[in-house]
DRENNU-797296 format. One record per residue (C-alpha): residue number from 1; chain; x, y, z. Coordinates in Angstrom, 2 decimals. Each point is the difference from the previous one (the first is absolute). Layout:
// residues N
(node NUM,A,(X,Y,Z))
...
This chain:
// residues 585
(node 1,A,(101.78,22.23,-95.84))
(node 2,A,(-1.20,3.39,1.53))
(node 3,A,(-0.61,0.67,3.43))
(node 4,A,(-3.42,0.54,-0.88))
(node 5,A,(-0.68,-2.76,-2.11))
(node 6,A,(1.23,-2.25,2.89))
(node 7,A,(-2.66,1.30,2.06))
(node 8,A,(-2.43,-0.35,-1.93))
(node 9,A,(0.85,-3.92,-0.31))
(node 10,A,(0.46,-0.18,3.82))
(node 11,A,(-3.59,1.60,0.58))
(node 12,A,(-1.40,-2.88,-2.70))
(node 13,A,(1.74,-2.43,2.13))
(node 14,A,(-1.33,1.65,3.44))
(node 15,A,(3.33,0.51,1.02))
(node 16,A,(-1.24,3.51,1.82))
(node 17,A,(2.43,0.96,2.28))
(node 18,A,(3.04,-0.46,-2.47))
(node 19,A,(-2.33,2.32,-2.21))
(node 20,A,(-0.37,2.68,2.34))
(node 21,A,(3.89,0.18,0.46))
(node 22,A,(0.45,0.50,-3.55))
(node 23,A,(-2.63,2.38,-0.64))
(node 24,A,(1.05,2.08,3.32))
(node 25,A,(3.33,0.36,-1.53))
(node 26,A,(-0.66,1.30,-3.21))
(node 27,A,(0.91,3.73,-0.05))
(node 28,A,(-2.53,2.51,-0.93))
(node 29,A,(2.42,1.46,-3.38))
(node 30,A,(-0.15,-3.96,-1.03))
(node 31,A,(-2.54,-0.11,-3.10))
(node 32,A,(-1.34,-3.09,1.86))
(node 33,A,(-0.70,1.45,3.10))
(node 34,A,(-3.90,0.49,-0.79))
(node 35,A,(-0.38,-3.38,-0.85))
(node 36,A,(1.40,-0.64,3.17))
(node 37,A,(-2.14,2.11,1.82))
(node 38,A,(-2.80,-1.52,-1.56))
(node 39,A,(0.91,-3.65,0.81))
(node 40,A,(0.38,1.39,3.87))
(node 41,A,(-3.60,1.01,-0.13))
(node 42,A,(-0.71,-3.64,-1.75))
(node 43,A,(1.69,-1.52,2.98))
(node 44,A,(-1.47,2.32,2.90))
(node 45,A,(-3.85,-0.32,-1.47))
(node 46,A,(0.85,-3.70,0.64))
(node 47,A,(0.97,0.22,2.87))
(node 48,A,(-3.31,1.84,0.91))
(node 49,A,(2.04,3.73,0.54))
(node 50,A,(-1.90,1.56,-2.45))
(node 51,A,(0.60,3.81,1.54))
(node 52,A,(3.92,-0.82,-0.57))
(node 53,A,(-1.29,-1.85,-3.34))
(node 54,A,(-1.75,2.97,-1.19))
(node 55,A,(2.77,2.35,0.81))
(node 56,A,(2.71,-1.91,-2.37))
(node 57,A,(-2.57,-0.64,-2.88))
(node 58,A,(-0.94,3.88,0.05))
(node 59,A,(4.26,0.56,-0.15))
(node 60,A,(-0.21,-2.33,-3.32))
(node 61,A,(-2.82,1.07,-1.66))
(node 62,A,(1.43,3.69,0.74))
(node 63,A,(3.31,-0.61,-1.97))
(node 64,A,(-1.82,-2.35,-2.66))
(node 65,A,(-2.98,1.57,-0.76))
(node 66,A,(-0.47,-1.98,-2.81))
(node 67,A,(0.02,-3.27,1.34))
(node 68,A,(-3.62,-1.52,0.14))
(node 69,A,(0.69,-3.27,2.42))
(node 70,A,(1.65,2.48,2.71))
(node 71,A,(-3.36,1.68,-0.26))
(node 72,A,(-1.66,-2.87,-0.07))
(node 73,A,(1.83,-1.80,3.34))
(node 74,A,(-0.47,3.99,1.64))
(node 75,A,(-3.63,-0.41,-0.87))
(node 76,A,(-0.51,-3.43,1.74))
(node 77,A,(1.83,1.30,3.26))
(node 78,A,(-2.67,3.14,0.11))
(node 79,A,(-2.94,-2.38,-0.47))
(node 80,A,(1.27,-2.45,3.09))
(node 81,A,(-0.01,3.35,1.80))
(node 82,A,(-3.35,0.41,-0.53))
(node 83,A,(0.16,3.05,-2.03))
(node 84,A,(-1.88,-1.76,-3.06))
(node 85,A,(-0.21,3.71,-2.12))
(node 86,A,(3.47,0.76,0.22))
(node 87,A,(0.89,-3.71,-1.67))
(node 88,A,(-2.52,-0.43,-2.40))
(node 89,A,(1.25,3.50,-1.32))
(node 90,A,(3.75,-1.27,0.22))
(node 91,A,(-1.16,-2.94,-2.02))
(node 92,A,(-1.80,2.06,-2.65))
(node 93,A,(3.53,2.05,0.23))
(node 94,A,(2.04,-3.52,-0.70))
(node 95,A,(-2.88,-1.30,-2.67))
(node 96,A,(0.90,3.56,-1.76))
(node 97,A,(3.68,-0.84,-0.38))
(node 98,A,(-0.55,-3.31,-1.31))
(node 99,A,(-3.36,-1.54,-1.03))
(node 100,A,(0.95,-3.49,-0.55))
(node 101,A,(1.06,-1.02,3.69))
(node 102,A,(-2.55,-2.78,1.44))
(node 103,A,(0.67,0.42,3.59))
(node 104,A,(-0.35,3.74,-0.06))
(node 105,A,(-3.94,-0.42,-1.55))
(node 106,A,(-0.71,-2.90,2.65))
(node 107,A,(1.19,2.38,2.88))
(node 108,A,(-2.18,2.19,-1.34))
(node 109,A,(-2.41,-2.02,-0.20))
(node 110,A,(0.17,-1.20,3.70))
(node 111,A,(0.30,3.19,1.51))
(node 112,A,(-3.17,1.00,-1.61))
(node 113,A,(-1.94,-2.89,0.89))
(node 114,A,(1.24,1.08,3.71))
(node 115,A,(-1.84,3.37,-0.90))
(node 116,A,(-3.37,-1.73,-0.68))
(node 117,A,(0.59,0.84,-3.85))
(node 118,A,(-0.68,-3.39,-1.42))
(node 119,A,(-0.88,0.54,-3.40))
(node 120,A,(3.36,2.13,-0.47))
(node 121,A,(2.35,-2.53,1.65))
(node 122,A,(-1.82,-3.00,-2.07))
(node 123,A,(1.40,2.43,-3.14))
(node 124,A,(3.17,0.17,1.50))
(node 125,A,(0.64,-3.80,0.61))
(node 126,A,(-1.79,-0.56,-3.76))
(node 127,A,(3.34,2.21,-1.06))
(node 128,A,(2.21,-1.88,1.96))
(node 129,A,(-1.10,-2.94,-1.35))
(node 130,A,(0.05,1.52,-3.60))
(node 131,A,(3.59,0.92,0.60))
(node 132,A,(1.03,-3.50,1.76))
(node 133,A,(-2.88,-2.83,-1.33))
(node 134,A,(2.28,-2.23,2.90))
(node 135,A,(-0.67,2.00,2.69))
(node 136,A,(-1.04,-2.44,2.42))
(node 137,A,(-0.99,2.44,3.13))
(node 138,A,(-1.84,1.94,-2.40))
(node 139,A,(-2.04,-2.75,-1.31))
(node 140,A,(-0.96,-0.50,3.73))
(node 141,A,(-0.46,3.52,1.02))
(node 142,A,(-2.64,0.60,-2.66))
(node 143,A,(-1.62,-3.01,0.45))
(node 144,A,(-0.78,1.40,3.80))
(node 145,A,(-0.89,3.47,-1.50))
(node 146,A,(-2.76,-2.16,-1.89))
(node 147,A,(-0.83,-0.96,2.74))
(node 148,A,(-0.18,2.58,2.12))
(node 149,A,(-2.06,1.83,-2.34))
(node 150,A,(-2.61,-2.98,0.18))
(node 151,A,(1.21,-1.91,-3.38))
(node 152,A,(1.10,-3.36,2.11))
(node 153,A,(-0.86,-1.68,-3.40))
(node 154,A,(2.11,2.44,-2.28))
(node 155,A,(2.46,-0.95,3.02))
(node 156,A,(-0.40,-3.75,-0.47))
(node 157,A,(0.75,-0.12,-3.84))
(node 158,A,(3.70,2.43,0.93))
(node 159,A,(0.76,-2.38,2.84))
(node 160,A,(-0.63,-3.18,-2.40))
(node 161,A,(2.15,0.83,-2.63))
(node 162,A,(2.55,1.38,2.55))
(node 163,A,(0.40,-3.06,1.86))
(node 164,A,(0.51,-1.88,-3.12))
(node 165,A,(2.85,2.85,-1.35))
(node 166,A,(1.42,-0.39,3.32))
(node 167,A,(0.25,-3.10,1.80))
(node 168,A,(2.18,0.34,2.60))
(node 169,A,(-2.14,3.69,1.35))
(node 170,A,(-1.56,-1.26,3.10))
(node 171,A,(-1.88,2.96,0.69))
(node 172,A,(-1.39,0.21,-2.94))
(node 173,A,(-1.42,-3.26,0.14))
(node 174,A,(-1.21,0.36,3.67))
(node 175,A,(-1.68,3.67,-0.99))
(node 176,A,(-1.76,-2.36,-2.81))
(node 177,A,(-1.75,-2.03,2.60))
(node 178,A,(-0.47,2.93,2.36))
(node 179,A,(-1.99,1.86,-2.91))
(node 180,A,(-2.08,-3.01,-0.60))
(node 181,A,(-1.68,0.36,3.58))
(node 182,A,(-1.75,2.83,-0.82))
(node 183,A,(-2.02,-1.41,-3.29))
(node 184,A,(-0.03,-3.78,-0.22))
(node 185,A,(-2.19,-1.81,2.22))
(node 186,A,(0.99,-3.56,-1.24))
(node 187,A,(1.23,-1.58,3.06))
(node 188,A,(1.83,-3.11,-1.51))
(node 189,A,(1.78,2.49,-3.05))
(node 190,A,(1.17,2.02,2.82))
(node 191,A,(1.49,-2.98,2.09))
(node 192,A,(1.28,-1.20,-3.43))
(node 193,A,(1.82,3.26,-0.76))
(node 194,A,(1.50,0.12,3.65))
(node 195,A,(1.61,-3.85,-0.69))
(node 196,A,(1.32,1.04,-2.93))
(node 197,A,(1.74,2.72,1.62))
(node 198,A,(1.25,-2.09,2.81))
(node 199,A,(0.85,-2.67,-2.89))
(node 200,A,(2.31,2.62,-1.81))
(node 201,A,(1.85,2.15,2.61))
(node 202,A,(-0.33,-1.81,3.45))
(node 203,A,(1.71,-3.65,-1.35))
(node 204,A,(2.79,-0.23,3.15))
(node 205,A,(-0.15,-2.72,1.67))
(node 206,A,(-1.54,0.32,3.61))
(node 207,A,(2.67,-1.04,2.87))
(node 208,A,(-1.57,-3.30,1.69))
(node 209,A,(-1.56,0.46,3.17))
(node 210,A,(3.07,-1.66,1.84))
(node 211,A,(1.98,2.83,-0.96))
(node 212,A,(-1.60,2.45,2.16))
(node 213,A,(2.01,0.96,2.95))
(node 214,A,(-3.20,0.69,2.04))
(node 215,A,(-0.69,-1.76,2.95))
(node 216,A,(-3.35,-1.54,-0.50))
(node 217,A,(-1.59,0.48,3.39))
(node 218,A,(-3.63,1.10,0.29))
(node 219,A,(0.27,2.07,2.95))
(node 220,A,(3.15,2.23,-0.67))
(node 221,A,(-0.13,3.48,-0.74))
(node 222,A,(-0.21,0.27,-3.88))
(node 223,A,(1.56,3.02,-2.54))
(node 224,A,(-2.45,1.42,-2.15))
(node 225,A,(1.56,1.43,-3.27))
(node 226,A,(-1.94,2.66,-2.15))
(node 227,A,(0.95,0.84,-3.61))
(node 228,A,(-1.18,3.01,-1.50))
(node 229,A,(0.54,3.18,-2.36))
(node 230,A,(-2.91,1.54,1.74))
(node 231,A,(1.00,1.36,3.74))
(node 232,A,(-0.82,3.31,-1.16))
(node 233,A,(-3.02,2.17,-0.48))
(node 234,A,(-1.72,-2.59,-1.46))
(node 235,A,(-3.42,-2.17,-0.26))
(node 236,A,(1.87,-3.48,1.22))
(node 237,A,(1.89,2.19,3.23))
(node 238,A,(-3.67,1.46,1.44))
(node 239,A,(-0.58,-3.69,0.15))
(node 240,A,(3.51,-1.17,0.90))
(node 241,A,(0.46,2.58,2.98))
(node 242,A,(-2.61,-1.47,3.00))
(node 243,A,(1.52,-3.23,-1.13))
(node 244,A,(3.67,1.09,1.00))
(node 245,A,(-0.93,2.14,2.84))
(node 246,A,(-2.13,-2.92,1.72))
(node 247,A,(2.40,-3.50,-0.53))
(node 248,A,(0.44,-1.40,3.38))
(node 249,A,(3.49,0.49,0.53))
(node 250,A,(0.71,-3.29,2.30))
(node 251,A,(-1.30,-2.30,-3.14))
(node 252,A,(1.43,2.00,-2.90))
(node 253,A,(2.80,1.44,-0.73))
(node 254,A,(-0.89,2.26,-3.37))
(node 255,A,(2.48,0.66,-3.08))
(node 256,A,(-1.22,2.66,-2.92))
(node 257,A,(2.46,-0.68,-3.22))
(node 258,A,(-0.89,3.81,-1.32))
(node 259,A,(-0.02,0.48,-3.70))
(node 260,A,(-0.78,3.83,0.30))
(node 261,A,(1.73,2.34,-2.42))
(node 262,A,(-1.28,2.73,2.33))
(node 263,A,(-0.66,0.33,3.21))
(node 264,A,(-2.34,2.07,2.07))
(node 265,A,(-1.94,0.82,2.80))
(node 266,A,(-1.94,-3.47,0.29))
(node 267,A,(3.53,-1.62,-0.95))
(node 268,A,(1.37,1.30,2.84))
(node 269,A,(-2.78,-1.33,2.44))
(node 270,A,(-0.06,-3.31,-1.24))
(node 271,A,(4.09,0.09,0.37))
(node 272,A,(-1.02,0.65,3.40))
(node 273,A,(-2.36,-2.78,0.58))
(node 274,A,(2.16,-2.91,-1.08))
(node 275,A,(2.48,-1.38,1.38))
(node 276,A,(2.36,-0.63,-2.44))
(node 277,A,(-0.20,2.25,-3.37))
(node 278,A,(2.14,-0.92,-2.93))
(node 279,A,(0.37,2.72,-3.58))
(node 280,A,(0.03,-2.73,-2.54))
(node 281,A,(-1.01,2.33,-2.42))
(node 282,A,(3.51,0.06,-2.24))
(node 283,A,(0.75,-3.71,0.81))
(node 284,A,(-1.05,-2.62,-2.93))
(node 285,A,(-2.44,-2.78,0.84))
(node 286,A,(2.71,-2.66,0.91))
(node 287,A,(1.55,2.26,2.62))
(node 288,A,(-3.53,1.03,1.78))
(node 289,A,(-0.26,-4.03,0.11))
(node 290,A,(3.23,-0.78,1.43))
(node 291,A,(-0.93,2.96,2.62))
(node 292,A,(-3.14,-1.78,0.86))
(node 293,A,(2.08,-3.34,0.69))
(node 294,A,(2.34,1.92,2.19))
(node 295,A,(-2.42,1.38,1.90))
(node 296,A,(-1.34,-3.52,0.53))
(node 297,A,(-3.58,1.19,-0.96))
(node 298,A,(-2.88,-2.72,0.98))
(node 299,A,(-2.91,1.32,-2.11))
(node 300,A,(0.54,2.48,-2.70))
(node 301,A,(-2.60,2.33,-1.12))
(node 302,A,(-0.72,1.56,-3.76))
(node 303,A,(-1.92,3.29,-0.10))
(node 304,A,(0.44,0.76,-3.17))
(node 305,A,(-0.95,-2.71,-2.81))
(node 306,A,(0.36,1.06,-3.46))
(node 307,A,(-0.19,3.88,0.75))
(node 308,A,(2.73,2.34,-0.55))
(node 309,A,(2.66,-0.93,1.21))
(node 310,A,(-0.29,-3.82,1.13))
(node 311,A,(2.48,-2.03,1.89))
(node 312,A,(-1.50,-3.48,-1.20))
(node 313,A,(2.84,-1.47,-1.05))
(node 314,A,(1.80,0.13,3.56))
(node 315,A,(-3.14,-2.12,0.79))
(node 316,A,(0.58,-2.32,-2.89))
(node 317,A,(3.53,-1.17,1.77))
(node 318,A,(-2.05,-0.70,3.02))
(node 319,A,(2.20,1.84,2.17))
(node 320,A,(-2.19,-0.93,3.68))
(node 321,A,(-1.98,-2.87,0.14))
(node 322,A,(-3.26,1.22,0.15))
(node 323,A,(-0.94,2.80,-2.43))
(node 324,A,(-3.35,1.99,-0.24))
(node 325,A,(-1.41,2.45,-2.47))
(node 326,A,(-2.24,2.90,1.08))
(node 327,A,(-1.65,3.48,-0.08))
(node 328,A,(1.59,1.90,-2.82))
(node 329,A,(-1.29,-2.77,-3.18))
(node 330,A,(-3.91,-1.09,-0.81))
(node 331,A,(1.22,-3.58,-1.25))
(node 332,A,(2.40,-2.86,0.29))
(node 333,A,(3.19,0.55,-1.15))
(node 334,A,(0.96,-3.28,-1.42))
(node 335,A,(2.66,-1.00,1.76))
(node 336,A,(0.18,-3.58,1.64))
(node 337,A,(2.85,1.09,2.29))
(node 338,A,(-2.65,2.45,1.46))
(node 339,A,(-2.14,-2.27,2.31))
(node 340,A,(-3.03,2.02,1.13))
(node 341,A,(-1.88,3.23,-0.94))
(node 342,A,(-1.54,2.03,2.85))
(node 343,A,(-3.78,0.89,-0.57))
(node 344,A,(-3.47,-0.57,0.98))
(node 345,A,(-3.36,-2.12,-0.27))
(node 346,A,(-1.82,2.54,-1.29))
(node 347,A,(3.32,1.41,-2.50))
(node 348,A,(0.45,-3.65,-0.43))
(node 349,A,(-3.11,-2.60,0.55))
(node 350,A,(0.48,-3.39,-0.61))
(node 351,A,(0.79,-1.19,-3.45))
(node 352,A,(2.54,3.07,-0.74))
(node 353,A,(2.97,-2.23,1.06))
(node 354,A,(-0.32,-1.70,-4.13))
(node 355,A,(1.36,3.38,-0.70))
(node 356,A,(3.00,0.10,2.33))
(node 357,A,(3.48,-1.40,0.04))
(node 358,A,(0.57,0.23,3.81))
(node 359,A,(-2.96,-0.98,2.15))
(node 360,A,(-2.35,2.69,1.99))
(node 361,A,(0.81,1.11,3.24))
(node 362,A,(-3.45,1.26,0.95))
(node 363,A,(-0.35,2.17,3.42))
(node 364,A,(-3.33,0.45,1.43))
(node 365,A,(-0.83,3.76,0.33))
(node 366,A,(1.17,0.64,-3.47))
(node 367,A,(3.47,0.48,-1.39))
(node 368,A,(0.09,4.04,0.03))
(node 369,A,(0.93,2.12,2.72))
(node 370,A,(0.12,3.87,-0.59))
(node 371,A,(1.91,2.40,1.36))
(node 372,A,(-2.40,2.93,0.83))
(node 373,A,(0.98,3.49,-1.65))
(node 374,A,(0.85,2.59,2.70))
(node 375,A,(-0.15,2.93,-2.24))
(node 376,A,(-3.61,-0.93,-0.94))
(node 377,A,(-2.73,2.72,0.78))
(node 378,A,(-2.85,-0.44,2.03))
(node 379,A,(-3.25,-1.81,-2.12))
(node 380,A,(-2.66,2.47,-1.12))
(node 381,A,(-3.81,0.32,-0.70))
(node 382,A,(-0.27,-2.27,-2.86))
(node 383,A,(0.34,2.55,-3.31))
(node 384,A,(-3.54,-0.70,-1.69))
(node 385,A,(-1.62,1.63,2.69))
(node 386,A,(1.18,3.14,-0.97))
(node 387,A,(0.11,-0.41,-3.75))
(node 388,A,(-3.28,-1.95,-0.16))
(node 389,A,(1.98,-2.41,-2.49))
(node 390,A,(1.90,-3.07,0.44))
(node 391,A,(3.90,-0.60,-0.35))
(node 392,A,(1.34,-3.16,-1.08))
(node 393,A,(3.68,-0.26,0.11))
(node 394,A,(2.92,-2.13,-0.49))
(node 395,A,(4.01,0.76,0.90))
(node 396,A,(1.39,-2.78,-1.86))
(node 397,A,(2.81,-0.02,-2.40))
(node 398,A,(-1.03,0.63,-3.70))
(node 399,A,(0.92,-3.77,-0.53))
(node 400,A,(-2.46,-1.46,1.89))
(node 401,A,(-2.49,2.16,-2.00))
(node 402,A,(-0.89,-2.73,-3.03))
(node 403,A,(-2.53,0.91,-2.86))
(node 404,A,(-2.53,-2.59,1.80))
(node 405,A,(0.05,2.42,3.39))
(node 406,A,(-0.57,2.78,-2.18))
(node 407,A,(-3.04,-1.60,-1.44))
(node 408,A,(-0.93,-1.05,3.46))
(node 409,A,(0.13,3.78,1.37))
(node 410,A,(-1.37,1.34,-2.33))
(node 411,A,(-3.74,-1.98,0.32))
(node 412,A,(0.54,0.67,3.34))
(node 413,A,(-0.08,3.84,-0.25))
(node 414,A,(-3.11,-0.65,-3.16))
(node 415,A,(-1.29,-1.34,3.31))
(node 416,A,(0.49,2.47,2.47))
(node 417,A,(-1.54,3.27,-1.10))
(node 418,A,(2.16,2.65,0.52))
(node 419,A,(2.92,-2.01,1.66))
(node 420,A,(3.18,0.75,-1.07))
(node 421,A,(3.54,-1.95,0.50))
(node 422,A,(3.24,1.37,0.96))
(node 423,A,(3.11,-2.25,-1.03))
(node 424,A,(3.30,1.04,1.23))
(node 425,A,(3.60,-1.51,-0.71))
(node 426,A,(3.20,1.21,-0.74))
(node 427,A,(-0.24,-0.63,-3.97))
(node 428,A,(-3.27,2.59,0.09))
(node 429,A,(2.91,2.90,0.47))
(node 430,A,(0.44,-0.40,-3.34))
(node 431,A,(-2.76,2.03,-2.47))
(node 432,A,(0.57,-2.24,-2.38))
(node 433,A,(-0.58,-2.89,1.81))
(node 434,A,(-3.54,1.66,1.61))
(node 435,A,(-1.12,0.15,-3.35))
(node 436,A,(0.77,-3.31,-1.46))
(node 437,A,(-2.60,-0.95,3.12))
(node 438,A,(-2.73,2.76,-0.69))
(node 439,A,(0.27,-1.86,-3.82))
(node 440,A,(-0.17,-3.31,1.61))
(node 441,A,(-3.45,1.11,2.26))
(node 442,A,(-1.17,1.94,-2.89))
(node 443,A,(-0.09,-3.34,-2.06))
(node 444,A,(-2.77,-1.16,2.81))
(node 445,A,(-2.07,3.07,-0.44))
(node 446,A,(1.38,1.98,3.22))
(node 447,A,(0.90,3.60,-0.23))
(node 448,A,(3.03,1.63,1.56))
(node 449,A,(-2.44,1.79,2.55))
(node 450,A,(-0.21,-2.85,1.69))
(node 451,A,(3.58,-0.79,0.75))
(node 452,A,(2.42,1.70,2.42))
(node 453,A,(3.58,-1.07,-0.62))
(node 454,A,(2.89,0.85,2.07))
(node 455,A,(3.65,-0.86,0.02))
(node 456,A,(2.79,0.00,2.52))
(node 457,A,(-0.94,2.28,3.10))
(node 458,A,(2.91,1.87,1.35))
(node 459,A,(-0.47,-2.11,3.37))
(node 460,A,(-0.83,-3.11,1.33))
(node 461,A,(-2.43,1.88,2.41))
(node 462,A,(-1.49,1.85,-3.24))
(node 463,A,(-0.42,-3.68,-1.58))
(node 464,A,(-2.17,-1.15,2.53))
(node 465,A,(-1.65,3.26,0.98))
(node 466,A,(-1.35,-0.48,-3.76))
(node 467,A,(-2.07,-2.97,1.73))
(node 468,A,(-2.36,2.88,1.07))
(node 469,A,(-1.53,0.20,-3.69))
(node 470,A,(-0.57,-2.96,0.25))
(node 471,A,(-3.31,-2.29,1.03))
(node 472,A,(1.00,-3.44,-1.34))
(node 473,A,(3.21,-1.54,-1.20))
(node 474,A,(-0.50,-2.29,-3.06))
(node 475,A,(2.69,-2.81,0.13))
(node 476,A,(1.66,-1.32,-3.29))
(node 477,A,(-0.12,-3.18,-1.30))
(node 478,A,(1.61,-2.73,-1.12))
(node 479,A,(2.57,1.88,1.51))
(node 480,A,(-1.25,1.22,3.90))
(node 481,A,(1.84,2.79,1.58))
(node 482,A,(1.45,-0.49,3.61))
(node 483,A,(1.38,2.87,1.22))
(node 484,A,(-2.35,2.42,-1.56))
(node 485,A,(-2.56,-2.16,1.16))
(node 486,A,(1.05,0.57,4.00))
(node 487,A,(0.51,3.49,-0.47))
(node 488,A,(-3.62,0.88,-1.40))
(node 489,A,(-1.17,-2.55,3.22))
(node 490,A,(2.18,2.23,2.45))
(node 491,A,(-1.78,3.27,-1.25))
(node 492,A,(-3.58,-1.68,0.60))
(node 493,A,(-0.44,-0.69,-3.86))
(node 494,A,(-2.03,-3.30,-0.37))
(node 495,A,(1.14,-2.17,-2.79))
(node 496,A,(-1.31,-2.17,-2.36))
(node 497,A,(1.52,-2.85,-2.05))
(node 498,A,(-0.43,-2.65,-2.84))
(node 499,A,(2.04,-3.18,1.17))
(node 500,A,(1.14,-2.89,-2.60))
(node 501,A,(2.13,-3.20,0.24))
(node 502,A,(3.53,1.06,0.56))
(node 503,A,(1.61,1.99,2.48))
(node 504,A,(0.46,3.11,-1.33))
(node 505,A,(-4.16,0.34,-0.49))
(node 506,A,(-0.35,-1.08,3.12))
(node 507,A,(1.34,2.05,2.78))
(node 508,A,(-2.67,2.65,-0.13))
(node 509,A,(-2.08,-3.16,1.32))
(node 510,A,(2.35,-0.75,2.49))
(node 511,A,(0.35,3.70,1.70))
(node 512,A,(-3.34,0.13,-0.21))
(node 513,A,(-1.31,-3.57,1.11))
(node 514,A,(2.56,1.02,3.06))
(node 515,A,(-1.80,3.18,0.89))
(node 516,A,(-3.41,-1.99,0.02))
(node 517,A,(-0.74,1.82,-2.79))
(node 518,A,(0.09,-2.31,-3.13))
(node 519,A,(-3.67,0.98,-1.29))
(node 520,A,(1.45,3.10,-1.69))
(node 521,A,(2.05,-3.18,-2.04))
(node 522,A,(-1.12,-0.70,-3.33))
(node 523,A,(0.22,-3.51,-2.39))
(node 524,A,(-0.74,1.74,-2.83))
(node 525,A,(0.09,3.35,-1.79))
(node 526,A,(-3.99,0.15,0.16))
(node 527,A,(0.21,-0.86,3.64))
(node 528,A,(3.05,2.61,0.08))
(node 529,A,(-2.43,2.93,-1.15))
(node 530,A,(-3.08,-1.00,2.19))
(node 531,A,(1.73,-0.06,3.15))
(node 532,A,(1.74,3.19,-0.81))
(node 533,A,(-3.43,1.55,-1.30))
(node 534,A,(-1.80,-1.16,3.15))
(node 535,A,(2.81,1.39,2.31))
(node 536,A,(-0.07,3.31,-1.76))
(node 537,A,(-3.80,0.31,1.27))
(node 538,A,(0.45,-1.12,3.15))
(node 539,A,(1.12,3.28,1.86))
(node 540,A,(-0.65,-1.03,3.51))
(node 541,A,(2.46,-3.18,-0.31))
(node 542,A,(2.75,2.16,-2.15))
(node 543,A,(-0.53,2.52,2.47))
(node 544,A,(0.95,-2.84,3.05))
(node 545,A,(2.56,-1.71,-1.77))
(node 546,A,(1.82,3.49,-0.71))
(node 547,A,(0.77,0.16,3.97))
(node 548,A,(-0.18,-3.69,1.13))
(node 549,A,(2.96,-1.56,-2.99))
(node 550,A,(3.04,1.83,1.75))
(node 551,A,(-0.86,-1.56,3.17))
(node 552,A,(-0.81,-3.53,-1.19))
(node 553,A,(2.90,0.34,-2.01))
(node 554,A,(1.89,0.36,2.56))
(node 555,A,(-0.98,-2.80,2.10))
(node 556,A,(-0.12,-2.59,-2.73))
(node 557,A,(2.67,0.47,-2.89))
(node 558,A,(2.51,2.87,1.66))
(node 559,A,(0.74,-2.56,3.95))
(node 560,A,(3.45,-0.37,-0.86))
(node 561,A,(0.48,-2.12,2.96))
(node 562,A,(-2.64,-2.86,-0.72))
(node 563,A,(0.86,0.05,-3.49))
(node 564,A,(3.83,-0.65,0.72))
(node 565,A,(-1.02,-2.36,2.56))
(node 566,A,(-1.90,-2.02,-2.40))
(node 567,A,(2.78,0.23,-3.02))
(node 568,A,(2.88,-1.19,2.59))
(node 569,A,(-2.30,-3.00,0.44))
(node 570,A,(-0.04,-0.40,-3.49))
(node 571,A,(4.08,0.11,-0.24))
(node 572,A,(0.06,-2.54,3.27))
(node 573,A,(-2.52,-2.27,-1.59))
(node 574,A,(1.94,0.21,-3.28))
(node 575,A,(3.45,-0.47,1.69))
(node 576,A,(-1.07,-3.01,2.08))
(node 577,A,(-1.28,-1.75,-3.71))
(node 578,A,(3.32,0.35,-1.03))
(node 579,A,(1.94,-1.32,3.26))
(node 580,A,(-2.27,-2.90,-0.30))
(node 581,A,(1.69,-0.76,-3.40))
(node 582,A,(3.27,-0.13,1.68))
(node 583,A,(-0.66,-2.18,2.85))
(node 584,A,(0.83,-3.19,-2.39))
(node 585,A,(3.18,1.45,-1.59))
């Protein structure tokens, strides 16, 4: 066996120190030197040493310019450093060398998606599936692309087929559930689907209560563990940060188990606020569960549910005596090993228990506490005063803009003469997605002159400043907004919402009710239109709300200290319940 063949075999066995030793020993005049540099580049890439990885790969590409896989990996390193245009160009060169590399088409698609070119991304990933029909990652990412374009029914169909073809792929099954929340309103069906997930993937036996070493003392300081992949500039972090900062450290010791792949300034702030920070991004679920047990966590809280990089199989092992789910997912997890779901009486009124595998732990003043954006510009006058017409707005994701919503918004625009609708989300960065949306409104008799479309903004400040152009925010349904709703209110823009039966369609009601603005919540599309139209005609109220909403929000739903005390009381109640179950053992 040659040295390079040995190195490749060792690489596939994850024996990386030996690989590095072999590759560093290969002389430049050796014909395998380029392969050795390539392997060293892959090693550095895995270790997060991106600049070093690029240098090795550049050498490999210069020595073997026709080797498509070398260029493919170079493109991945360039994209990982945020240089998407370079990475896309490198991928395309690799495809010219070898157009049958499914991985390169897949990587190109992912890079184009990050650039906001969703339609081109879809074509690239579809090509990867033509070349490799069993490419499970491509099926998953293609479904996510469909969802991001607003085609949630199409995504559901693809994920349903992929689940059957790849029954052991947990992420496909979780994304199938997540996608359902956008357009399915049948609570029983959603519960059944989540329970099927648990039966298929969460079969591990839970330890008996006596196996926990946690002392069943109701009065001692508790160890709380939070599990998330969203400890960065992400919507979840906007609501988690006030809680983490305000935890009473004499009552609670706080551990964070982070699966963040690329940390940022928000990550650093969270690290500084936690008592113990565990980077578990590269650990399998079993190892994370073992770490939780070793840390002696009393209450373990999931912040992701069935979103992106989920860690529910950690919870399936029941490493902590009390387990909860909160914040990141608008539905049940389906796992019997998770004891509670944190919510409130507006988002989950009495009776919603029947659609959950968890008990509902309702907080008295709302289940959300917003971290006010420091970069927000000052509130300005309602734009209709200068423009002479009302501008409605919605900044929610395309996946939340369902056909029934477009029909409803079209009726509202017809009911309010000369009004406009400003829509902003990342998918609208793609001009083809804009054209698709304009066609959808045209079917309901609304021309392009009534719509204002925006994609990504250069900065968070620019994103928030766009609310200066909006008079009234329109919530999406059946999947309401959360972060976008708080941002609109913070910028002085009142929001009209339509609520249904399930949590995902009642978040807007929860927010407005805690601001004493429940009159802006409607229970039918007809009422939604009537409420929005009445508000559009009430210039005095629009101006009054414009300059009072920020203070109201600050008092009611940005009060981290009050919110955290209420959540800690809920934790203590749940802990007492567990302690009571131990008294007879």
